[in-house]
N, C-alpha and C positions, 0 to 999 in steps of 0.2 A: 445148671441142673436143678438146684434148689428152687429157683423161681418157677421152672416148668412143673416141678412136683407140687408146689403150692397151688399153681393154677389148676392142676389136675384135681387136687383135693377139693378146691373151691367149686369147680364144675360138678364134681361128684356130689357134693353137699347140696348144691342148687337142684340137681336132679332128684335127690332124695326128698327135698322139700316139695318139689312139683308133684312127685309121685304120691306123696302122702296127702297133698291137697286134692289131687284127683280122686283118691280113694274116699275122701270125705264127701266129695260131690256125688260119687257113685252111691255112697250110703244114703245121702240125702234123696237121691232119685228113687232108691228102693223104699225108703220110708214114705215118700209122697205117694208112691204106688200102693203101699199098704193102706194108707189113709183112704185113697180113692176106692180101693176094693172093699174096704170095710163099709164105707158109705153106700156103695153099690149093693153089697149084700143086705144091708138094712132096708134099702129102698125096695129091692126086689124079693125080699124074704128068701135069699139064696143061701141055704144052709151049707152047701159044699164050698161056696166061695168064702163064707165066714170061717169055716174050718181051715181053709187054705191060708187065710190071713193069720190065723192063730198059730198054725204050724210053722209058717215062714218067719215068725217073730224070732226064732232062733238064728236066722241068717243075720238079722239086724244086730242081735246080741254078739254074735261071733265077730262081725265087722268092728263093733265098738272095741272089743277086747284086743283085736289084732292091731288096730290103729293106735290104741292106747299104748300097747307094747312098743310099737315103732317110735312113737313120740318119746317115750322114756329112753329108748336106745339113742335117739338123736341127742337128747339132753345130756346123757352120760358120755357119749363118745365125741360129739361135736362141740359141746358147750356153747350153744348159740348165744348171740348177744343182740341187743337193739331190736330191729324189725324182725329178724329171724326168730328171736326168742318170743316176740309177740305172736308171731304166726303159730308157733308150736303151742303156746299157751291157749290161744284162741281155738285151735283144733281140739285140744283136750276138753275144753268147755263145750264146744259145738257138738262133739260126738255124744256127750252126755245128754244134751237136749234132744238130739236126733233119736237116741235110744229110747228116751222117755216118750217121744211122739209115737214111736213104734209101739210102746206099751199101751198108749191110749187107743191106737188103732185096734190092738188086740181086745181092749175093753169094749169097744163099739161092736166088734165082731161077736164077742161073747153075748152082748145084749141082743144081737140078732137071733141067736139060738134061743134065748129065753122068749122073745116076742113071737117067734115063729112057732115055737112049741105050744104056746098058750092060746094064741088067737090069730086071726087072719085080717083083722081090721087095719086099714092103712090111715086111719084118721090121725091128723097132726103130723104125718110124715112129711108133707110138703114143706111145712115151716122148718122142720129139722133138716130136711134136704137142702133148703136154701141156705141155712146157716153153714151146713157142711161144705157146700160148694164154695162159699165165701172163704171159709177157713182154709180149705185146700188151695185156693187161689193165692191166698196170702203166703202159705208155705212155699208154693212154687216160686212166687216173686222174691221171697227172702233168699231162697237158694240161688236164684239168678243174680241177686245183688251180691251174694257171697262169692259167686263164681267170677263176677266182673269187678268186684271190690268197688261197688258203686254206692257211695254214701247217700246221694240224693234218693236213689231207689230204696235204700234201707229206711230212710226217714219216711218215705211215702208208705211203705208197708207198716211202719210203726203207727202212722196216723190212721190207716185203714183198720188196724187191729182194734183201735178204740171203737170203731163202728161195729165190728164183729162182737165186741164185748156188750155193746148196747143191744144188739140183736139177741144175744144170749140171755140177757136180763129180761127182755121182753118175752122171750119164749118161756122162761121159767115162771114168770108171773102168770102167763096164760095157762100153763100146765097146773099151777096151784089152784087157779079158779076152776079149771075143768074137774079136778079131783074133788073139790068141795061140792060141786054141783052134782057129781055122780060118783059116790064112794066106791062103786063097783069097779071103777077103772083104775083104782089106786095102784095096783101091782103093775099094770101095763104102763101107766104114765110114769111111774118111778123109773122103769127101764129107759123110757124116752128121756127123762130128765138126767139120768146118769150118762146117757150117750151125749147129751148136750154138754154136760159137765166135762166129758172127755174132750169135746171140741174146744171148750173154753181153755182147757189146759194146753191143748195144741197151739192155740193162739198165743198163750203166754210164752211157750218155748220158742215159737216163731219170732216173737218180739225180742227174745234173748239173742237170736241169730242176728237180728238187725243191729243190736248193740255191739256185737262182736265185730261186725263189719266196720262200724264207726271207730271202735278202738283200734282195729288193725290198721286202718288207713290214716286216722287222725292222731292216734296215740292218746285219745281222751276216754277216760272211764265214765260212761254215761249211765251206768246201772243205777236204778232207783230214781232216775230223773223222769219227769213227764216229757212228752214229745215237745211241748213248748219250750221247756228248759234246755232240752237237747239243741233245738234250733237256735236259741239265743246264744248258747255256748259256742256253737260252730260259727255263728255270725260274727261274734267278737274276734274269733281267730282269723276271719276273712278280712277284717278291717285293717 
């Protein structure tokens, strides 16, 4: 009887872990949608969509708090060890990054309202849209790597994040040049630059998600390491 009861408790615990992991992925899907809608609102000067993004930020915040509470309950009641403890720890970190990505989507939507209220020019939007599409793709791929616990995919996203950072730097340089050539555009360009800054922050949080995948699967803390050092660390383990 004791053995059956232990098995039941173990199965129940496994189900709890799977449920909370599914909720994180659902939160990730919502955040990715928020980023996409924020970028769409900026590109199309869609005020209503921008306001929807800002209003739905509360949904992301609520999910973070609920998942956080569930993780604390699991730690207190189940006292997980080894890989189970790593999973709960990673989830607590991941939901923080996802919530902050949601905040950045909110910021982009807010800039849409500023830009739409002040002028209708779409100059420089194509460059920002290109960066935005790249960053959203990275987020989607990172969430997919998290869902499949795919270390190789996580490393690929981390590599591509470097390219997105380079695009961001290039965009910021061009905006600075544009402002110097025509000071009348300063207010408008600053809003575009802040939107680009939000995308740069989303890239950083996305990179964090990749690090969590590696930690979860390999048990290696790769925070603060370059992608090259991550690869070398994992190569040594394979030998």
